C-alpha positions in Angstrom: -56.2 45.5 42.6 -59.5 44.6 41.4 -62.0 47.0 39.8 -65.4 45.9 38.6 -66.8 47.8 35.7 -70.8 47.7 34.7 -72.1 48.0 31.2 -75.0 50.8 29.9 -77.5 50.7 27.5 -76.8 48.9 24.5 -75.5 45.8 25.9 -78.9 44.0 26.1 -80.0 40.7 24.3 -82.7 38.7 23.8 -82.7 35.9 26.5 -80.6 37.8 28.7 -80.7 36.5 32.5 -82.5 33.3 31.5 -79.9 30.8 32.3 -79.5 32.6 35.8 -83.5 32.3 36.5 -83.5 28.9 35.8 -80.4 27.9 37.7 -79.9 29.9 40.6 -82.8 30.0 43.2 -81.5 33.6 44.9 -81.6 34.7 41.2 -84.9 33.7 40.2 -86.1 35.5 44.1 -84.4 38.6 42.7 -85.9 38.7 39.3 -89.3 38.1 41.0 -88.7 40.7 43.3 -88.0 43.1 40.2 -91.0 42.2 38.9 -93.5 43.2 41.8 -91.2 46.8 42.1 -91.6 47.5 38.6 -95.1 46.4 37.8 -95.0 44.3 35.1 -92.9 40.8 34.1 -89.8 42.6 32.8 -88.5 39.0 33.1 -91.0 37.9 30.3 -89.5 40.8 28.1 -86.0 39.8 29.2 -86.2 36.0 28.3 -88.6 36.2 25.3 -88.5 39.5 23.9 -87.5 40.5 20.7 -84.9 43.0 20.1 -86.8 45.8 19.4 -89.4 44.8 22.6 -85.5 45.5 24.6 -85.2 48.5 22.9 -87.7 50.5 25.0 -85.9 52.5 27.4 -88.2 51.7 30.2 -87.3 48.2 29.8 -83.7 48.3 28.4 -82.3 50.4 31.9 -83.7 48.0 34.5 -83.2 45.0 32.3 -79.4 45.7 32.3 -79.2 46.7 35.5 -81.1 43.7 36.5 -78.7 41.3 34.8 -75.4 43.2 35.6 -76.6 43.3 39.7 -77.8 39.6 40.0 -74.5 38.8 38.5 -72.9 40.4 41.3 -74.7 39.5 44.1 -74.1 35.9 43.0 -70.6 36.0 42.3 -69.6 38.3 45.5 -67.9 35.5 47.5 -65.4 35.7 44.9 -65.4 38.7 43.1 -64.7 41.2 45.7 -63.8 44.8 44.2 -61.4 47.0 45.2 -62.9 49.9 43.4 -66.2 50.0 41.1 -67.3 52.2 38.1 -69.9 51.7 35.7 -71.0 53.3 31.8 -73.8 55.6 32.4 -76.7 53.5 33.2 -74.0 51.1 34.4 -73.3 53.7 37.4 -76.6 52.3 39.2 -75.2 48.7 39.2 -71.7 49.9 40.5 -73.8 51.5 43.5 -75.3 48.5 44.2 -72.1 46.1 43.9 -70.2 48.7 46.4 -73.3 48.8 48.8 -74.1 52.4 48.5 -78.0 51.6 47.2 -79.7 48.5 48.1 -81.0 46.3 45.2 -84.5 47.7 45.9 -83.8 51.5 45.8 -81.1 50.9 43.0 -83.8 49.3 40.6 -86.6 52.1 41.7 -84.0 54.7 40.6 -83.3 53.2 37.5 -86.7 52.9 36.6 -87.7 56.2 37.4 -84.4 57.6 35.4 -85.4 55.3 32.5 -89.1 56.8 32.5 -87.6 60.3 33.0 -85.4 60.0 30.0 -88.0 59.0 27.8 -90.2 62.0 28.6 -87.3 64.2 27.7 -86.6 62.2 24.4 -90.7 63.0 23.6 -90.1 67.2 24.8 -86.8 67.5 22.6 -86.4 65.2 19.6 -82.7 64.4 19.7 -80.4 62.1 18.6 -76.6 61.0 19.2 -73.8 59.5 16.6 -70.6 57.6 16.8 -67.6 59.4 15.6 -64.6 57.0 15.1 -60.9 57.8 14.3 -60.8 61.4 15.2 -58.7 63.0 18.4 -61.2 63.9 21.2 -59.8 67.4 21.0 -60.9 68.2 17.2 -64.8 66.5 18.0 -64.8 68.8 21.2 -63.5 72.0 18.9 -65.9 71.3 16.4 -69.0 70.8 18.3 -68.4 73.7 20.1 -68.5 75.6 16.6 -71.7 74.7 16.0 -74.9 77.1 16.6 -77.0 74.2 18.0 -77.2 72.0 20.8 -74.5 69.1 19.9 -72.0 68.0 22.6 -69.6 65.4 23.1 -71.5 62.5 25.3 -69.3 59.5 25.9 -65.7 59.7 25.6 -65.0 55.9 25.1 -61.6 55.1 24.4 -58.9 56.8 22.1 -60.9 57.5 18.9 -64.0 56.6 19.7 -66.3 59.2 20.9 -70.0 59.6 20.8 -71.7 63.2 20.3 -75.4 64.1 21.6 -77.9 66.9 20.4 -80.8 68.3 18.2 -80.9 66.0 15.1 -80.0 69.2 12.7 -76.9 69.7 14.9 -75.6 66.8 14.8 -76.2 66.0 11.5 -74.2 69.5 10.8 -71.7 68.0 13.2 -71.1 64.5 11.5 -70.5 66.3 8.3 -67.7 68.8 9.4 -66.3 65.7 11.3 -66.3 63.6 8.7 -64.4 66.9 6.9 -61.9 67.1 9.6 -60.6 63.3 8.8 -62.8 61.6 10.8 -63.0 57.7 9.5 -66.8 57.1 10.4 -69.9 59.6 11.9 -72.8 57.2 12.4 -76.1 58.1 13.7 -77.0 55.8 16.4 -80.4 54.4 16.8 -81.4 55.9 20.3 -84.5 57.8 21.4 -82.6 61.0 22.1 -79.8 63.2 23.4 -78.7 61.3 26.1 -75.8 62.9 28.6 -76.3 66.8 26.9 -78.4 69.9 28.1 -81.8 68.4 26.3 -81.9 65.9 29.2 -82.4 68.4 31.7 -86.1 67.8 32.3 -85.1 64.2 33.0 -82.3 65.6 35.4 -84.8 67.5 37.6 -87.0 64.6 37.9 -84.2 62.3 39.0 -82.6 64.7 41.6 -86.0 64.4 43.5 -86.0 60.6 43.8 -82.4 60.7 44.1 -82.4 63.3 47.3 -85.2 60.9 48.4 -83.3 58.1 48.8 -80.8 56.6 51.1 -77.2 56.7 50.2 -75.0 54.2 52.6 -71.0 55.1 52.9 -69.8 52.4 50.2 -67.7 49.5 50.8 -65.0 50.6 48.0 -64.3 53.9 45.8 -66.9 54.3 42.7 -65.1 56.2 39.6 -68.1 58.0 38.6 -68.8 59.3 35.0 -68.7 63.0 35.4 -65.4 63.6 37.6 -63.3 60.2 36.7 -62.3 60.1 40.4 -62.9 57.8 43.0 -65.8 58.9 45.5 -66.6 57.5 48.7 -68.9 60.4 50.3 -72.5 59.2 49.8 -73.6 63.0 49.6 -71.2 63.3 46.6 -72.0 60.6 45.0 -75.7 61.8 44.9 -74.8 64.9 43.4 -72.7 63.6 40.9 -74.9 60.7 39.8 -77.6 63.5 39.3 -75.0 65.8 36.8 -74.8 62.5 35.1 -77.6 63.0 33.0 -76.8 65.9 31.3 -72.7 65.6 31.6 -70.7 63.3 29.4 -69.4 60.2 30.4 -65.5 60.2 31.0 -65.0 56.4 30.4 -61.5 56.6 29.1 -60.4 59.1 32.0 -62.0 56.9 34.4 -60.2 54.4 33.3 -56.9 55.5 33.2 -57.7 57.2 36.5 -58.3 53.7 38.0 -55.1 52.0 36.4 -52.8 54.9 37.9 -54.5 54.5 41.2 -53.7 50.6 40.9 -55.9 48.9 39.1 -54.4 45.9 37.7 -57.5 43.5 37.1 -60.7 44.5 35.7 -63.8 42.5 35.8 -66.8 43.1 33.6 -70.1 42.3 35.2 -72.9 42.2 33.0 -74.4 41.5 29.4 -72.1 41.9 26.7 -68.3 42.5 26.5 -68.6 46.2 25.2 -66.3 47.4 28.2 -63.9 44.7 28.1 -63.2 45.7 24.6 -62.9 49.6 25.9 -60.4 48.8 28.4 -58.1 47.1 26.2 -58.1 49.9 24.1 -57.6 52.5 27.0 -55.2 50.5 29.3 -53.4 48.1 26.9 -51.8 45.4 28.8 -54.2 44.9 31.7 -55.9 41.8 33.0 -59.6 42.1 31.7 -62.3 39.4 32.2 -65.8 39.4 31.6 -68.8 37.7 33.9 -71.9 37.8 31.9 -73.3 34.0 32.3 
């Protein structure tokens, strides 16, 4: 069975999508439609902007979504998924790929999500850190022992977990985690504490937009970040998508569940190869390929 997976924030690069725009008329039409929906020429930033330009949350999230979804649409005749999943932001790309969301509605929600998350970051200054070489359970335990807000945010693969919270609590956690044997505890260059309780203002704002959007019955199950289990009921998909902003991304658990339920081939669709590497570490000998032209 084929599983299509879609990357999240951090996979962007200058020039992303330019080849698609120039070589495929359908891609050009979709990019131009996106420029109109967003109210600015995101293509100018994607194709010619600096890495710094692309790091703006209002640009990063729709840019990655567009690159991923347009690739999925262009390859829809040959790449037909039996199941889909996306890492954080990538879950929106997955929901367009399995027809739960239209291209237009997916882009509007991603744009709203980016704006809401940016506002939440300004309300609650915060950060994230990657913890390498320590068991997940140990990281969870140490986060719980700290008084401030710091929580596991991304279970990326065995031995790689990201924590999220206030600057003080994350710094304290990093020190304790290194003492406990973590090989590295690296602060990440992000705008705030994604997938933590500090995103609550964004969750409320996004919830309104999601509840006002039509979600269709998907063509195949989506394995959502907050549950790591297959979902096909549009109402449940909405609930999980809203919860995602303040809950951890259970990526390790998601890939394991997909393999347990029959996935033998994974195709990463979108910029970069981050998820391809993670799947290899989680699932071992499973066919993995990347579609990111």
